[in-house]
N, C-alpha and C positions, 0 to 999 in steps of 0.2 A: 610641865609647869612644876616650878621649884616650891615647896612646901615646907614646913617645918612644927616640931613640936616640942614641948620642954619636958624632959624626964629628970627630976631632981635638979642639980645643977647644971645638967648635961642638955644642951640644945641639939637635936637630931634634925640636919635638913635633908630633904629627899626629892628626888625627881620622879613625878607619875608620867607614866606612858599608858595610855588606854588602848586597847586592841581587843578583838573579837575571841575572848578568851572566857573560860568559866569561873575559874580562880584567880586570886589576888598572889601574886609571888612577890618576894624581897629578896633582892640580892644586893651583898656589899662587895663593891669593887677593890682591888689592891690598891686603888688610888683613894680608897675610904670612902668614895661617894655610894650613897644609897639609892637605888634603883628600885621603882616600885611598877610593876605590871599589873594593869587592873582591868576589869572588864568594863566596857565602855558604859554600862548603867551603874557605876559603882559611886557612890556618894563622898564627898572629902571626910565627913564625919565618920563613915565606915573605914576608910582607910587610914586616918587618924589612929583610930580605936585598935586597929590592927597593928598599927607601928607602935604604939602604945604598950601592946602584948608582948611584941618582939624585941623591944628595946634593949634588954639586957643581953640579948643575943647579938644585936646589932654592934652594942657597945663594944662585946668581947672579940666581935670580928674586927672591927675597926683597931681595936687593941694588939690585935693579932698581925694585922697587915702592918701596923706602924713599927713594931719591932723588926719588920722585914725591909724597912727603910733606910737607904744608904744615908749614913751620918758620918763620914769620915771628917776628922778634924783638920782644918786647914793648916797646912805646914809652910814654912817660909824656905825660901830656896836660897839660903845663905851658908857659909861653911860653918859646920857643927850641929845644923839642923840635922833630926832623926827623920828617916823616911823609910816607909814599910816596902816589903818586896817578898811574897810568898809569907808572909806571917812573922818575917824577921826584921828588925831595925837595922839600918844602915846610917852610918854618919856621911852627911855631904862633904865630899871634899872637892875644891874647884883648882884645877891646875890650868894657868894661863901662860906660863913661859915656853917661847918658840911656838906659838901657834898661830893659824891662820884660819880663815873660814872652811877650807878644804879638808883640815883634819880635826875638826870638832867632833865631839861625840860622847857617848857616856858608858862606863864599864863598871863593874864589880869588881871591888879587889879586895879580899878580906872582908875588914867589918866597914869598909867604905864605898859609899856610891861616888865615884870620881866624876865629874865632869870637866872634860877638857874644851876650853874656851877663853877667848882673851876678851869675851864682850859678857860682863855680867848680867846685861839685860837679856841675855839668851839662854840663861841657866834653866828658867823654868820650862821655856819651849822644848829646850833639848830632853830635859829630865821627862815631861809629858810624852814627848814622841818615842823615848826608849820604851816607857811603861807601855804605851799601844804598842809597839812592836812585839813586847814579850809577852802581852795578853793576847795577840793573834797566834803566836808560836805556841805558848802554854796551854791556851783554851782548847785549841784544837787537838792538842796531842791528849787531853783529858777526855774531851766531849764524845770524840768519834768512838772510841771502845765502847764507852758506856752507853752509847745510842744504839750500836749494834748489839750489844748483849740484851739491851731492854727489848729492842724490836724483835729479836729472835724470839725472845722468851713469850712475849706476848702478842705474837703472829701479826706485827705490822710492817709486813713486806712491802706494802703500798705505799709507805711513808718514806720520803726520802730524806736523808740527813744532810742538812746545811747550818752552818753557823755564822751569825755576825754580831758584831760588836755595837752597843749604841749607848750614850751617855744617857742615863734614866734619872731623874731627880727622885722619884719614888719607888724604885725595885731593883733588885738585883737581877733579875732575869725574866723572861718569860718564854713562852714556846707556841707557835702556832700550829691549828689542826694538822697542817701539812708537815711538821715536824721541823720546822725552823727554829732553831734555838737562838736567842737572841741573849746576850750576856754584857752585864754593866763591866767595862773596861777597868773600873775601881777594884774589881774583884781580884785582880793581879796582886794586890798587897796583902790579901787573905791567904791564909795557910791552904794547900791542897786539900787537906778533907773539906775546907769551906766550900770551895770552889765546887768540889764532886757533889756537896749537898745541894748546892743550887741548881746544879745540873740535873741531878735524879729528881727533886722537887718539881721542876718542869718539865720532865719527861713523864711524871706520872700524871701530869695534866692530860697527856694524850689519852689516858684511860678513864681519869676522873676530873671533870673541868672545874667543880666546887671543891671546898675543903671539908668535904664529909668524913666520917669515921671511915669510910671506906678508902678514900684517898691516904688517910693516915696510916691506914693499914697496910696500905700497898708501900707507902714511903717507908715505912717500918721493915716491911719485909725488903726491899732494895737496899735499906742502908739502915741497919738495926741501931747505929748510934748517931742518927740524924740530930738528934736533939742537943748532943754533944757539940756537934759542928754548928749548927744554929746558935747555940749561945756564944760558941767562940767567935763567929762572924759578928754578932751583935755588939760584943766587947772590945774586939780588937780593932775595928773600924769605928770606934766612938769618940 
């Protein structure tokens, strides 16, 4: 059931799940949801009392995840508009002379992202397809060696590497317990260091599932400058 409490000017909504457990646990998900797992005999007053005590921590966790949410500014698909690729800005240029549907495409040329098409209505889909192709290519090049190194150092021989792309409105990446790395293709617009940070962040969840101090310590060990790249990610794709 969904319940809520008021903490100052902030209203905290939370979902309660009762089970045969002895203690009450509170989790904040990357989607900002608050999940309470409670013993079957817990009263709602007791649960709300616990939520109030943990409210500062809950709000802090939600703020942490919120900074990790994609917030890329919408771009126009017209000549002269800037578009990002691996952290660099390129001017969109459209060439339509002597073209047909068989030789459409997108290429980087100097400071330009050049779209070859005689149909302006297709510019957006061509650019998006190009981004997706590049994301598949570049992410695989970055993720596989990082996974191999991480798995070797942490004795994760039973976990098999697998990478997939998924449009996720509320996160940059995720990682399943079996080692499947899922990345948001929008990351292709960020610098290489930002992409590697997201991959390492997700790999660390194979060891520590929550954002505890142990998780942060491991992430720091794997990538000492992760805070720099996290900040860069939050600023460049805003």
